[in-house]
C-alpha positions, 0 to 999 in steps of 0.5 A, spaced: 098 610 791 098 617 786 096 617 778 103 618 777 106 611 782 101 607 779 102 609 772 110 608 772 109 601 777 104 599 771 110 601 766 116 597 769 110 590 770 109 591 763 117 592 761 118 586 766 113 581 762 116 584 755 124 582 757 121 576 760 118 574 753 125 576 749 120 581 745 122 588 743 117 594 744 116 594 736 115 587 736 110 588 742 107 594 739 106 590 732 103 585 737 098 589 740 098 594 734 101 601 737 108 604 735 113 602 739 113 610 742 107 609 745 109 603 748 117 606 750 111 612 753 107 607 756 112 603 760 116 609 763 109 611 765 108 617 762 101 615 759 094 612 760 092 606 757 084 603 757 082 596 760 082 594 753 089 595 752 092 592 759 087 586 755 092 586 749 098 586 753 095 580 757 094 576 751 100 578 747 105 577 753 101 570 755 100 572 763 093 573 766 092 581 766 091 581 774 099 579 773 100 586 771 097 589 777 101 585 782 106 591 783 111 588 789 112 581 786 119 584 781 
């Protein structure tokens, strides 16, 4: 998988779990101390993130971090 595909798939998965929890991008951003614009960039696969950020998303969305990396389940 190419880097761009990986980032795009991660963004799709992040958006899936965000919507499942009924959070807006602004609400999730507030929870992980990140701007709404940055959340949008991540969800659209235009931004690389750190493992610390993955952990913040995992905690905020109450989903194991590993689920954010299982792309074929959606």
